[in-house]
N, C-alpha and C positions, 0 to 999 in steps of 0.2 A: 492361643499362644499371645503371649505378651510384646505385641510392635516391639518396644524400645529393644528389647532381647533380640528377637526377629532382624533388626537391623543391622546389628552388629556380630551377627553370626550371619546373616549375608556379606558382609564387608568381608570376613577374614573368609568365608570358603569363595571368594572371588578374586583376594590376593594371593589367598594359598598359603599365607605363613601370618602369624599375629601382628610380625614387626611391621611390614607391607600396611595393614590394613589398619594399624595404630597411627602411623604416619598421616595414611590419607583422612584420617578422621581427625586427627589431632586428639587423639586420646593417648590412654596408658594402656602398657600390654595387662599390666593384673587388671586394670577395667573388663576389660575384653575378656579376658579368660572367666572373672565371676559372670558377666555376660551369657556366654556360652554355658558355662554351666550350669547358669538358671534357667538357660532353657532344655538343656539335656534332664532335668529333675524336673521341668513340667511336662517334658512329653514320657519319660523314662524309660528311656534308651540315653546309648551312646551314640554321636551325633560325626562327631571328628574323631579320624586319629593323630596322636599329635607325635611327630619324632622332630629331632633335630632340624632335617630338611624341612621341613615345612607342617602342613595341617592337611591330609586328603577327608574326604565324604566318606561318612559308612554310607548301607543300603540308607540307613533309614534317615541318613541325614543329609540324603539325593531328594528323597520324598518331601523333610523339611523345605528343605533349600527352594522345591517348584513352589512346595504353598506361600512361604515366606515372600516370592517374586511374585506371586498374585495379587498380595496383599499391599508389598508394594505398589506395584499396579495400579492400584485402586485407591493410594492414597495420592500418591502422583497424580494421577486422570486427576480428581475433587480437588487437586489443592491448585491444579491449572487452571479448571474451571472457575474457579474461586476466588484467583486472586483477582486485582482490581490491574485494569490494565496497565496501569503507572509502575506495576512491579515485573509483570509477565517477561520480559526479555532481561529480567536479575538473575544471579547465580554465576557459577562456574558450567562453565561449557566444555567437554574434553575431547576434543578432535585428533582422531587417529587419519595417517594418513602414511603413503609409502615415501623414503627419502626423498627423490626424484621430485613428485608435486610437492611432499610438504614443505619442504627446504626451500626448492629452487624457484617454487608459484604461489606458494601457500602464504609461505610466510611473509614476504614482503610487504603484502595487503591485509595483513591483521590489523594492519591501525587503522584501516578503513573501517573494520568491523566493530571498533570497537568505538569508534565516532558514531557509527549508525546505533549503535545498544550499547552506552557508555557504562551501562551498568553491570555488563556481562564481565566474570573474568575467566579469561581464556587460555585453554591447556592444548599444547602442541605434543601430541608423543607418537612415533616413529610406529606402523605397524612390522613386529615379527614375526616367525613363523608359527609360534604360540598364541597368536592374538586370539581376542575374543573378546565380543561386546557382548554377552551373555553375561560374562564375569564384573559386565562394567569398565571395561580396561580402556573405554572411551563410551562418549554420550554418542558419537558418531562417528562416520569412518566413510573414507576412501579408498575402495578397493580394486584390485587391477584381478580382472575378472569378475562375475558376478557367483556370489556366494548362492548355495543348494543347500544350504542347510541351518536350522534356526530356524527363528521364530521370530525374523526380519523385514524389516519394508526398505525394500530396493529397489531405487530409480537410476535411470543411463545418466552420467553427467557429459560425460563426453568420450567420443572417438579418438585418437593420437596416433602419431605416429612415430617411428624410429628407421635412422638412417644412417649410412655409413659415413664416418668424419676421421678426419687427421690434421695435424698440426700443420703448417705452411713450412715451419722447421722441420718436422718429421720429412714432410714428401723433398724437400728442398733437399736434406742426408742421404735419403735413400732411395728416393725418385716415386713417382706414381705408380698404382700399378696401372696397365692399360685394360685387363677384362679381371673381371669376377676373379676367376683359375687364379689369377695372380696374387691374389688375395694372403693364399697358401704359405706364398716365402716371407710375408711380411708379419709383425709384431705386434698382434695382436690383444685386445682391453675386453675384458669381460667378466662376469661372476664368476665366482666360486662354487662351482658346480654342486657339489654338496650340501651348498647351506641358501640354495636358491629356494624361498619357501613358498612360489607361488608355480604353476608349471605355464601359469603365461609369461613371465619372465625369461622363458627359454628358448629366443628368439633368433638369438645368433647362426643357429645352425640354417637359418632359414636364406641368411645373408650368404655362406658360406657350409656347404656339407659336413665338411669334417674340422668344424670351426675347434683353435686350438687356442688359446688364450696363452701369452705369454705372460699378463700381468693379470693376476684372477683380483677383483677387487667385490666389496660384499655392497657395495651403494651405488647407486647411481649418478650419485654429487661427485663420487671418490673414482669414477671409470672418466669423468667429463675431467674432471682436473688432468688425469691423466693421459689423456688424448691432447688437451692443451698443452701441458708442459713437453710433447712430443716423444712421445712414449711408444706410440703404435697408433694402429686404426681401431677405431670398434664405435658400436652401434649404439649409437646415443638417440634420448627421445631428442627428436624436432625441435618439442616447443623448451629446452633445457639449450637445445645448442644455437639454436635461434638468435642472429646478433651475435654472438662469443667471437670478439675479433680475434684473427690468426686462424682458425678455424675453416676448411673447406671441405664441403659435403663431397662424396665420392658416391660415384653412379646415381646419379638422383631417381635413375628407375627401379633403383632396389629399393624397397619400404615392406616394411614389417605395418602392422596396423594391430593396438589392441585398442582396450575399452576400460575408462574408469566408472567405477560405479561406484555412486551417493546408498550409504545403508544403515540404518539404525532399527536396535532392537524394537519389537513392539512394545515394551509395558513402556515406549516413550514416544508414541505415537501421539498425547495429548499434551508432550511438553511444547509450548510455543518456541522457545529458544532453539529446539534442535530445529523445526520448521523453518526459522529465522534464518539460520547459519547454513540448511540446505539451499535455501531461497539463496543468499549472497555466494556460493560457489559457483552456484547457474549462472549468475549475473558476471562474475569476474569469470568464468570460463569460454563464456559467449563473447566477451568483451576479445578476448584471447584467442577465436576461432584461427586467426592464420595463423597461430604459431604452432598451436596445437594438433591443426590439419592444413599444411602449408600446401600452395596447388602445383599439381606435378606436372612434370616436361612430359607436352604431347610426342 
């Protein structure tokens, strides 16, 4: 199997389409098509079904995909071992993260990461319902809930808490609930139920058994903005709401807790830039521990 053909095949398989793979690699779709065709000719069978909606692997394609990934793993591992220390932290690192952690917490700190490793090209991408590390949608990801499938390396990043918040304006206009049961009479802010990509995000019912949102917003950042603007009461990440002017924490004894995990594909275990970014995440989360896990009232 020709490695050049195989790496182009991997890119198309991971993106699921020629256009996306060509953009990521910076080559033409015609070149990609020729390379995939050459690989198919060398193995003597069709590896992809091509339609207007994209490219899907055949049974033979799945088998070749696994073999190509093993080739890639060996090449990446050898390159990492042989690189001089001055180059080991160069290149592109793509970090996947939920929008709350990625946008509210990590993005403002990415400058520190590049100050430490100036040769890194940093990409921050959102985690979606179909997010896949095995298809190289990211080199490393922060995930809600521990993944239990795939050839992944996983380690706990931090626990974090979620609490109930409302704006001062909302409470002045509508009144403050006296008991948790009173939440039923208030406008509430939550996720769009059928678009929640992880069961870990279904925490609203831990605050009110029959939680019904007047505002359904697909992102944690969007929910925060609705609550800040006085739209209603929301279950917000404490590290995001921490220090926000005009927000009031309601029923501080009511807390939901979740965990962020740092995850990367086994094939990336020899890549020192991945290890460096994982350590960076540990450091910045440790510094902000009081925001992720604020003290609870006694």
